[in-house]
N, C-alpha and C positions, 0 to 999 in steps of 0.2 A: 655276606661279607666275603670278599675274595682274599686270597693269600696276600696280595699286594696291599689291600686296604689294611689288613691286620698288621702286617709288618710295619706299616707306616705309623701305626698307633702304639707300637710296642714300647715306646719310650716317651716319657713325659717331656713336654716341650717348654716347660716354664723357664728354664735357665739356659740361655744360649751358650754360656761358657762350659756347661756340663752336659746336659741331656741332649740338646740339639746336636752336639758334636758326635754323640753315639749314633745318631740317626742320619749323619751326613753322608752324601754321595762321596765315594772314594775318588772320583775324578775331580781334579782341581777346577775343571771348567764345567762340571756337570750339575751344578747346584740348580735346584728349582727355585721358583720365586715365592713359594709358600714358606711358612715358618719351620716346618719340619723338612729336613733335606733328605729326600728319598734316594736310596741307592739300590733299590731292588729292580731297576729297569734293565739291567744287563749283567753280563758276566764280569765280576770285578777283576778277574785275572786277564781280561782282554788288554791287548797292547794299546788300544785307543786311549786308555786312561793314562798311559805313560807318554803319549806323543808330545804334549806340551813340555814335559820334563826333558824328554830326549832332545827336542829342538833347542831348549835353553842350554842344556849341557853341551851340545855341539858348539853353539855360539860362544859360550863361556870358555870352553877349552881352547877354541881357536884364538880367542882374545888373549888368554893367558900365554899361549905359545908366542903370539905376536908381541906381547909385552916383555917376555923374558928369554925365550929360546931363539926365535927368529924375528928380531926387531924389524919393523917396517916404518919408514919415514912418514908415510901417509897416515899411519894409525896413531893419531894424536888429536888433541883438542875435541871439537864437537863430533868428529867422526868416531873417535874412541868412545865418547859418551853415548852416541847414538847406537853403536854396536852393542854395548853392554845393556842399554835400555831395551833393545830388541831381544836380548837374552832374558831380561828380567820380566818383561810384560806377560809372556804366556803363563808363567807360574805366579807372578806377583799380582796381576790384575784381579783374578778371582778372590784372592785374600783381601786386597784393598776394598773390593766390593762388599765382602762380608763384614769388614770393619766398619764401613759406611752404614750398612744395614743395622749393625749392632748399636752404633751411635744414635741412629734415628729412633731405635726402640728404647733408648735410655741406658743401654749397657755400653758405656764408653770404654771401660778398661777390659776389653775382651782380649783373648790371645791373638786375634787377628790384628787388633790395634797395636799390640806389642810388636808383632812381627813387622807390621807396616812401618812404624816409626823407626824401628831398629835398622831395617834395610834401606829405607829412604835416607836415614841419617848417614849410613855408610856411603851412599852416593854423594851426599852433601859434602863430605870431607874427602872425596876422591877415591874412596876404597870400593871402586866399582866391582871388581871380581868377587870380593867378599860379600858385598850386598846381594849379588846374584846367587852366590853359593848358598848363603843362609836360606834365601827364599826357595831355591831349588831343592835343597835337602828337606826343608819343611814340607814342601808340596809332595815330594816323593814319600815322605813319612805319612802324609795324609792319605795317599793312595793305599799304602800298606795297612794303615789303620782301618780304612774302609773295608779292605779285604778281611781283616781280623773280625770286624763287627759282623760281616756277612757270614763268615765261617761260624761264628758263635751262634748265629740265628738258624743255622742249618737244621739242628735237632728240632727246634720248635716249628720251622717251616715244614719239616717232614710230617709233623703232627697236623699242621694246618692243612696240608694237602690231602689228608685222608678223607675229607668230606666231599663226595662227588657232587657235581653241579646238576646232573641229570639222572632221572630214573625212568625205567620202562614200566608203564602201567598196563594192566590187563583190562580190556573193555570187551566183555563177552569172549569171543574167540580171536579177537585181534589185539595187537599190542600198539602202544603209542608212547613215544619218548617225550617227556616233558621236563621242565625245570623242577628240581627237587623242592624248591621253595614254594612251588604252586600246587604241590600234591596235597590232597585233602585226607583227613582222618577217615579211615574206612576203605581207601583205595587199595587195590591189590597190586603189589610190585612183583614183577617177574625178575628173578635174579639168576643170571647165568654163572657158570663156574668161572672164577677169577674176578668177578665183579664185586665192587664195594657197595654195601647197603647205604642208601642216602638218608633214611629216616628210621627212627625206632619203630618196632612193630612186633607182631605176633606171628610165629612161624605156622603156616598153614600146611606145608608139606609134612609127610610122615617123619622124615629124618633129614638132617643136613649137618655138614661140618663147616666150621668157620675159623678163620684166622683172626684173633682178637688183638693183634699187636698194637693197633692204633690206639686202643683203649687201655691196655694193661702193660705194654712193653714186652709181652711174651708172645712168641709166634707159635706156640704149641697149639695144635688143632683142638677146638672145643666142639664136641658133638652136641647137637640140639635135637629134641624131638617135638612133635606137633604140639602146639600150644605154648612153647617156650618163648620167653622174651628175647628178641634179637635187637641189636643196637646199631645205630648209624656208625659207619667206619669199619664194621666187621666185613671180612672178605669171604665170600662163598667159595668153598674149596672143591666140591666134587660134582653134585648134580644140580640141574635146574631146579630152583626152589621158588616158592610163592610166599610172600610176606604181606600181612594186612597192616597198614599204617595205623598206629595207635597214638602217635604224638606229632604235633606240628613241628615243622622243620626247625624253627627257632628255639623250640623247647626240648629238642633231642638231647640225649646224654652227651654226645660229642660236641654239640653246639655249646652246651654249658661248660664243658671242659675247655674248649677253645677260648671261650670268653674269660675263663679263669686264667689261663696261660697268657692271654692277650693283655690282661690287666695286671699281671704279676709285678711288672717292673714299676707300676705306679706306687706300690708300697715300698718305700725306700728304706734301706738299712740305715742304722744310725751313722755308720761310717760314711755312707754316701751323702747323707744330709749334712754331716760335718764338713766334708770336702766341698760341697756346694756353697755353704756359708763361708768357708775358709777362702775359696777362690774369689768371692766377691770382695772380701776384705784385703786379701793378700795382693791382688793385682794392682789396685790403686797405690798401695804402700810401696811396691817395688818401682812404680813409675816415679813417685816422688823421691825415692831414694836415688834413682838414676839421675834425676834432675840435680839432686844434691851432690852426687859424685861429679857431675859435670861442672858445677859452678862454685861450690863451697871451697874447693882447693885454691881458688883465686885469692881467697883471704889469707891463706897460710903458706902457699908455695911461692918461692921467689921467682923461679923460672917457669911460671905457669904458661902452658901451651894449650889453648882452647881445643884444637883438633885432637890432641892426645887424650885429654880428659873426656871429650865427647865420645871418642872411640871406646874408652873404658866404660862409659855409661851405656853405650849401645850394646857392648858385650854383656853387660849386666842385665839389660832388658831381654836379650835373646835367651840367656841362661834361665832367667826367672820365669819364662813362659810355663804355665802349669799344665800343659797339654798331656804330659805323661801321666799325671794324676787324674785329670778330668776324663780321660778316655779309659785308662786301664782299670780303674776301680769299678765303674758301672759295668764294664765288660766282664770283669771277674764275677760279679754277682749274676749277670746275664748268663754267663757260661754255666754257673752253678744251677740256675733254674732250668737251662736247656739240658744239662746232663741228667738232672733228676727226672724231667719229663720223658726223656728217652728210656728211662728205667721204670716208667709207670708210676712215678711219684710227682704229685702236683703241689707246688708251693704257691700260696696266695700272694706272696711278696718276698722280696729279698731280705726284708727285716726278719723273716722267720728262719732264713739260713743262719743269720747271726744268732738268733735265739737258740736254735737247736745246737749250735756249736758250744753253747754254755750250759747245756742241760746236765744237772747233777743226779737227777732221779727220774726214772721212767715208771709211771703208774699206769697199769693196764687193767682193762676189763678181762673177764675170762671167756665168756661165751661169744663166739664169733671173732675173737681176737687171737687167743692162743688155742682155742678149740674150733672145730669145724662149724659149730652152730647148727649142725644137722643132727637132730635128735631122733632116737628110736625108742619106742615103748618096749621095755624089757619084761616087766611083770605087771599083772593086774591083781590087786588084792581088794576084794569087795566083801562087805559084811553079809552073812548068810540071809538076813532078813530083807535085803534089797535085790530086786530083779536086775541082774548084771547088764543084760542087753539094753534095758530101758535107761539105766543110769548112764551107761557109756554113750548112748544116743544123746541124752541131755548134755553131757559134758562136751561131746563133739560139737553140738549146736552152739553152746555158749562160747567155747574156745574159738569158734569161727569168727567171733567178733574181735579177736585179738590178732595182732600182727607178729606175736612172739613165735619163734621157731618151734616151741613146744606145741603150739596149736597145729602146726603141720604134722608133727609126729603123731599126735592123737588122731588126726584125720586119716593119715596113712594106715593107722592101726584099725580104726573103727570103720572107715569107708566114707561114702558120700553123706552129706548132711541130710537129715530127714526134714524135708520142708514142711511137714505137718506139725512139727513142734513149734509152739508159739512162746517166745520169750518176752517177758514184760519187765520194765524197770531195770534194764541192763545197766550195770555200773562197774567201771573199772576202778579198783582201789590201788593206788600207786604203791608198788613194792610188795603187794600182797596177792592180788589176783582179781577174780571177777565175781560179781553177784548178780542174780536175776530171780524173777518169779516164774515158775513153770507149774502149770496145773494148780495154781493157787498156793504153792509151797515155795519156800526160799531155797535156792540152789547156790551153793558156794563152791568155787573151783579155784585153787591157788596153792600157796605154800601153807605150812602149818602155823605160821604167824597169823594167817587169815582165820584159821580155826580158833586160835587164842583170842583174836580180836572180837569174835562173835561168841566166845565162851562155849565152844563146841568141844566136848570131852572126847579123847581118842585113846585107845588101849595100846599104845606103843611109844617108844622113845625114838623120834625121827633122827636123832643125832647118831644112832648106831647103824644107820643105813648109808653106805657110801655111794649114793646115786642121787640124782635130782628127783625130788618127790612132788607129785601133784596130789594134794589132798582134796577130798570131795565130801561135802555135807549136803544132805537133802532133808527138808522138813525139820531142821533144827537138830538132826542126828548125824553122827559121823558115818559116812557110807563106805569109806575105804580110801585107797590111794593107788596111784600108778607109779612105777619106777621108770625113770627115763635117763638114758645115758648119752653122753656126747663123746666125740673123738678128738684127741689132741692133734693139731696140725703137724704135718710132716716136718716142717722147718722150724717148729716152735723151740726145740732144744738148741738148734744152731743159733737162734735169735738170742736166747738167754745166755749162752756161752759167750757170744760175741759182745753183748752188752757188758758182761762181767769183765771181759778182757779190756774193754775201753774204760774201765773204772767207774761205770755208771751204776747207781743203785737201782734195785727193781722191787716194786711192790705190786701185788695183785689185789684188786678190789672187785667184789661181785655181790649181786643180790642173791646169788645161789647160796644154799646152806653151807655153813662153815666147814663141815667135814668134807664136802665135795670140793670146795675151793682149796682146802689144805691138801687133799689128795693130789690134785692137779699140780699145785705149787711144789709139793715135795718131789713129785715125779720129775719136774723140770728143773728143780734146784733153785726155785725162787725163795729167797730168805724170808720175805714178809708177805703175809696174805691175810685178808679179812673177808669174811662172808656174812650172810644175813644182813646186808646193808640196804637201806632205803636210799633213794636219790639224795636226800638231805644228809644222810650219814656219809655218803661218798664225798660230798662237798666238804664236810667237816674233817674227814680224814686227809683229803688233799691239802686243806689249809694247815693241818698239823705238820704234814710232810714238808710243805713249803717253808714253814717256820723253822724246821729243824735242818733241812738239807739245802734249801735255796731254790734254784730254778727247777721247775717240774714240767715234764711233758706227760699228757694224759692220752692214752690210746683207747678208743672205744668205738661204738657204732655211730657216734655223732648225732644221734637223735634222742634216745632215752637219757643219754649222759650229757645233754646240752649244758646243764648247770655246772658240771665238773669241767667240761671243756672251756667254759667261759672264764673260770677262775684260774685255770692252769696257764703257764707261760706259753706253751704251744699245745694246741689241740690237734691230735692226729686221728683221722677217721679211717677205719678199715672198711673195706667193702664199698669202694667208690662206684662199682657197677650195680650194687644192690639197692642203693637208696639215694634219691636226689637230694634229700635233706643233708647228707654228709657233706656235699659240696658247699652248702650254705653255712653249715655250722663250724666246720673244722678249719684250721689254718693250713694244714697239710693233708692231702688225700692220697692214700695208697690204693691204687685202683684194682689190684688183683688179689686182695685179701691175704697176702703173704706177710707174716710177721717179720721175716728176715729183711724186709724193706725198711723196718724201723731203724736198726743200726746203720743200714746203708744211707738213709736220709740224714742221720746224725753225722756220719762220715763225710757226706757231701758238704754239709754245713761247715764242718771243721776244716776241710780242705779249701773251701772257698774263702773262709776268713783268713786262713794261713797265707794264701796267695795274695789276697788284698793287702795284708799288712807287710808282706815281703815287698810288694810294689811301692807302698807308701815309704817304707824305710829306705829302699834303694833310691827312689826318686829324690827324696829329701837329702839323703846323704851325699849323693853326687852333686846335686845343685848347690848345697851349702859350700862344699869344697871349691867348686869352680867359681861360685859367686865371689868368694873371698879372693881367689887368685885373680879374677877379673877386676875387682875393685883396686887391687894392688898393682895392676898393670902387668901381671904375670901370665895372663891367658889371652889367647887370640880368638877371633871369630870362629875358627875351626873347633876350638875347644868348646865354645858356646854351642855350636851346632850339635856336638856330641851330647852335651849336658841337656839339650832340649830334645832334638829328634831321636838321637841314639838311645837316650834313657826311655823315651816314650815307646820306641819299637821293642826294646828289651822287655819293658813292663808288659806290653801287649802280648808278646810271645809267651811270657810267663803266665798271663791271665788265661790264654786259650789252652794251656796245658790241661786244665781241669776236664776238658771234653775228651781227652785221651786217657784219663785215669781209670783204673779199676777200683770199684768200691765194694 
């Protein structure tokens, strides 16, 4: 999928009055014939987009001068009408076409329809300059709105541009450039310095350094060694490197991220859904009210003048056009999603921006969230009657069946897996550990709850040891334990301090033993912590917290904690680069494992919601005031133009502020 294809699909096209407007070409004459109006075909700041408006403005200004400043005898009757029609058509015809298309689709009361009948009505009562002016300013507003939409898409387009279309494949001693989408698993990619990797793979070169900004938002170089996983979108920084393709083009990490971002706007925030429904009800009502303003006074006013009341009704229609709302609100959410993706935070929908803005409590896992998740074996304590080398080899072999970071720590300590060891009846016991048969005897490796479950007696109190413990039993007897420690992340303290300053409660839940969890929680200043929890225990705890505190966000690895993520209001996955399942499970994905992105994501949600409600309040406030003035005959078409186009432009400028904010 190309960038253009993606940008065309970024917005739902179900509602012409709302979403199609966001996707519309900024040029008044640049509309395509399909349902979604693409504006990605050119530079929106180009003067060509303003040419119809410039032409109309020159003719309108000349007409006004001949009407008022330099009167001309010949400038009257049909010549005057023709002059103003020539000024009207370049900006008015595209809008009338859109109104016609909307009517054919069944959407009669679109903003195009409102502008069409208002300006044609002005011509009908001889107010030619004002009819041209309203349509002219509306069209100029459309161009600026198109620019704002394109600017809002810049962050996401930057991300979409990170996936190269071609890769260089090694075939023997020769190289061949092919389409990245046609590369096969097992192909060897040659990557020159400065080139972007097109597919996920395994590094074959001894060492290489990569810029991972496309995936994490961080441009800090990331050094990799032979055998390391490297991902599409990473930029090779120093030496020529070779990478073996391990994942199909469409299944690469970056492709999945792009798909997530591409579909993000399909998940509408409640405010967006409300405005969509509101626009469909509101627009017909104002049309009928305008008809009432025009004709009902005939029954009550002695000196009723049709043209006067028609003029008031037309002003009412121009003012009532909801374009300020229908463009600025989706644009606000779109800007929030773009600002987040720029910082390596992926939202699955704008609805989660709203949800995060209302979060009262953050519940977090310990391992891999607030700690590095990189364990090291500190001590080995085995009973004298067991052969230590043999037991450790058994443990290493059994732990290799697990994906837990502890397994890696044990492998790093013991060494390579002994392939001669045959494991039978391997079973993972959730929240406890692993069980298997080795040489005809039962081997248990896990926490001390596993020992209790199988009634294995042990000569110590594990609660007195402030480390993660791996207990071992072989042949029905306690064989000993390993102590394993983890490291708190560098920005963990900053994260907790900022969440507290935002008035958000914090709770830590973990399957690790309680004294280890309490040790980490106390060190970071987390007020509530619970350890020794099974997956179902975490679910129950989160249910309790939701009942007491309200809206809850859960931050974990997105895989083992899937049940907790499912019941939380917002599920945030740490480690977007480490697990494909995180993208599937969570509502929000933090790509670089940094917990400081948690308060940043909440801040983006709050700022987005604030801007959206500022726009709603401002647009409604101005419109109500000018609507009343218009109905009373105290507002002109020029005031109507400000209430419509002026408010829309100010709301749009407010909406795009979020992309410049610091979080």
